[in-house]
N, C-alpha and C positions, 0 to 999 in steps of 0.2 A: 219349749214352753216353760211357764212358771214352776217353781219347786213343788208347790201344792198339787198341781195337776199331775206332775211326774210321779209323785208318791201314790196319788189315787190310782193312776194307771198300773204302776208296779204292784200295789197291793191287789189290785183286781186280777192281774196276771198271776200273781203267786197263789191266790185262792183258786183259780181256774186249774192250775197245775197240781196243787197239793192240798187243797183245802180239806179234802175228805180225810186226809191222813194227818194233817198238822192242826187243823182248826185255825184259831186266830193267829198261831204262829206263822201261817202261810201268808196272812195279811201283813203281819209285821215285817217279815223278811222280804215280801214282794216289795213293800214301800221302801225297804232299805235298798234293794236292788235298783228300784226305779229312781233313786236319788244319787246313788254312788257315782255315776259318770259325771255329774256337776261338781264333784269335789276336786275337779281339775283346776278350779279357781284358787285353790290352796297354794298353788304354785305362783301365784301373781306377785307376791313380795320379791321374788328372785328373777322376775321378767321385766323387760321395759314394755312400753306401751304396744308396740307392733308385735312383740313377742307374746303378749297376752291375747291380743286379737287372733293371732295365728294358732296359739296353742289351744285356746278354749274351743270345745267341740271337735278336737282332733283325736289324740290317742284314746282317751276313755270313751269316745263316742263311735269308735270304729268297729267294723264287724270283726276284725282281727282281735281286738280287745275282748270282744264277747266270747270268741272261740277259745282263747287262751285262759282268760280269768275265770270263766264259769265253772270249768271242771276243778280248778284249784279250790274255788270257794265251796263248791259242792263237796269236795272231799273234806274240807274243814268243818262244814256244818254237819256232815254225816257223823263225824267224831264228837262234835259238841253235843249232839242229840242222839247217842247211840240207841236209846230206848224207843225212839219215834219210829213209826211205820215208814216214813219217808225214806227212799233209798238214795244211793249216790246219784242215780240217774234222775230222781225227782228234783234233788237240790240243784243238780247241774242245769236241768231245763228251767227251773225257776229263774236262776240268776242269768242264763242265756237269753231267755225272753225278756226279762226285766231290762236287761242292757239294750237288746235290739229295739224293743218297742219305744224305749226312751229315745234312742238315736233317730228312729224313723219319724216319731212324732215331732221332734226338734226340726227335722227336715222339712216339715210342712210350714215352718215359719220363715221369716225373711233372712235371718242371719245364715242359715245354712249350716250342714253338718259334713265333716270330712268322713264320710262312711267308708272309704276305701284307703284311709291312712294306713301305712306310710306309702303305699304305692301311688297315691294321688292327694294332693292338698286342696283339691277343688271342694268347695262347699256346696254340697247337694242341697238345693232349695226348691220347694214347689210353690211357696208364696200363696197358700190357701187359707191360712189361719193366722190370727194375731197371737203374739206370745202369751197374751192373757185374754181368755174368752170365757165368760161365765156360763154361756149357754153350752159350752163343751164340759166345763168342770162341775158345776153345781149339781145338775141330775146325777152325774156319775158319782160324785162325792156322797149324796144322799144314799144311792144304792149301796155303795161300799160300806158306809157307816151302819146301814140296817144289817148287812150280812153278818157283822160281829156279834149280833144279839141272838143268833140262831146257833144250835148245836151243829157240830161239824158235819153230821150225817142227814141233816134235815134238807129236804127237797127245796123248801123255801129259801135256804141259804144259796143254793146253787142258781136258782131261778133269778134271785135278786141280783146275783153278780153278773149273770149273763145278760140281764136286762140293763145293767150299767154299761157293759161292753157294747151291746147292740145300740143303745142310745148315743153313746159317744162316737162310735164308728158310723152310725148313720148321720150324725152331724158333720163328721169329717167328709163324708161322701156328698152331703148337701153343699159344703163349702167349695168342692170342686166344681159341682154344678153351677153355683152361684158365680164363682170365677170365670167359668166358661161363658156365662151369660154377660157378665160385664166385659169380657175381652171381645165378644161380638160387637158390642156397642162402641167400645173404644176404637176397634178396627174401622167400623163403618164411619165414625167421625173423623179419624185420621185421613181416610181415603176421600171423604166427601169435601174435606177442607183442604185437600191436596197438600198434605204435610208429608213429605218424604221421610221414611224411617226404615231402619234396618232390623231393629229388634225392639222389644219392650218388656218391661216388667210391670205386672199389675199385683196388687196386693190389697187385703183388707185393711180398713182404718181400725183404729183401736177398739176392742171389746165387742166386735160384731162381724158378720160376714155379709151385710147388706150393702154398705157404703164402701166403695173401692176406689183406689187411686191408681194412676198409671204413670209411668215414665218412659217415654219412647225415645229411642236413640236416632238422632238425625245425624247430618254430616259433620256439623260443627258444634252441635249442642243437643239439648233435650227438650221434649215437650211433655209438660206435666199437667194432668187433668184428673177430675173427680166426677164419680157417677154412682148414684144410689139406684139399686134395683126398683126402688119405689118412685123414682123421678117419673112425673107425668110425661115430660118431653124428653126423650133420649138424646139430649143434645150436650155435648161435652166442650167446655171452654178450656183451651189449652194456654198455658203460659210457657214462654220459651225461655230456656236457660242456657246460655252460651257455655261451652265447656273451658274455654280459654286455656287449652293445654300448653300454649306457649309460655305461660307464666311459670310453669315448672321446669323450664329449661336449665336454669342454674343449678337445679338440685337433682336432675335425672342421672341415673346410674348408681346412685346409692342403694345398697342392698334392702335397706329398711324402708326407703321409699317405694322402690319397686315392689316389695312384698305387700306394702299397704294398698298400692293401686291394683295388685292382683286380687286382694281381698274384696275391693269393691266391684270386681268383675267388669271393670271399665265405666261403671255408672258413677262418675264423680264430676264435679265442676270446681274450677278454681277461682278464687277472687283475692285480690290484694288484701292483706291484713292491714289495719290501721297503722301500726307501729313498725313492723318488720315482717318480712317474710310473706307467706300467702296462707290462705284457708283452702283446705280441701274438703268440700261438702259431700258426704256419701248420699248419693241420690237414691240408693235402693230403699232407705227408710223415709226419704222424704221430709216434709214439714208437718209438725203436729197440726199448725193451724192453717195449712195450705189451702183448705176448703173455704177459708173466709176470703173476702173481697180484699181485706188489707194484707193478706198472705201472712207469712210467719218465718221463724227461723228453721233451719234444718236440725233434725234430732241429733245427728252425729256430725261433727265438724272436727277436722284435724289441723292444727297449726303447724306449719313447717317453716323453719327458719335456720340461718346459720349463726352461730354465736362469735364473739369476737376472735376465737382461735380457728374460725372456719369450719368447726364441727357442726354437722346437721343435727338439728334438734326437732323432735316431734312431741306434740302435746294433744291430748284429746279434750275436746270442749262439748259437753252435753247441754243442749238447750231443751228446756222444758216450759210449757206454757202455764200460765196461772189458771188452774183448774178451779173455778169457783161455780157458784150457782147459775149466773147468767151464761158462763161458757157452756156448762153441761146442757141448759136448755136449748142454746143455739145449736149445739152439736146433735142433740136428739132430733131437733126440727129438720137439721140437713139429713140425718139418717132416714127420716120418714118422707124425704122427697122434697122438702121446702127449701128453696135457696135462700 
């Protein structure tokens, strides 16, 4: 999730663990615990593109990191604040829960989180919430901000914090239910249209959990479709995308490329690049404007080619739509079920 959301969640967890002993310091250090895992991006200047993709949400997002780092930070903070009522156990629990809730919330998004690193580099992903979702964050933020204005022993402070946790958790539960409803419609349409598939990924479109997209894996390609829970007619129109695996043949076997394909979990399609090499489209994230009749570009694209010395080169290309007023109006209408 985005940094603000992780800070809010961490602050709320900190308050739940030690608010009565630390007051607003629990909010502060909880927010810090909630954002510390994302500092893994500070390693980016020393990593190439594939290493950056592989390292983000790995070490600092793992259960092992939480188990090892939380007691060390707990010991440190106990010495920094020796006069506070919070014990070593309180500080350790604050950091442990701050780290683990951060990692678990990230696992709800499309990118995935290496929860079991270093024993497994698989990115656990539930695909039930977009990386930025105001309906999750804003009510939660309001409750956490209100907490800070009450004394540490005030019952209202505790009730407001629990209200924020309840609202955000309830919304996450709703997102799983919405995903299940969307999946039911996607599966019915795939079967009705006799489109053979072995697996699929469904995920919410940006900023909501009402409008969903799906990518279903066929024998030699993928079927992409969109569905809003508010659609009057539950019919999904699928667009076929050939995988074109054969275009990667000249580059296969290179460790960087193989790791990149592993990160996509097999959800990729290849297309010739205009000048040299090929483009690998990461289908997990789909197209920002794929819901439009004219389609759009994939969000994450990786350019692969060999230079004059025969060395494999990889470059990330990020495509973003022009988000203006007409675009937002059209997007809002599509969320509401109007094609």
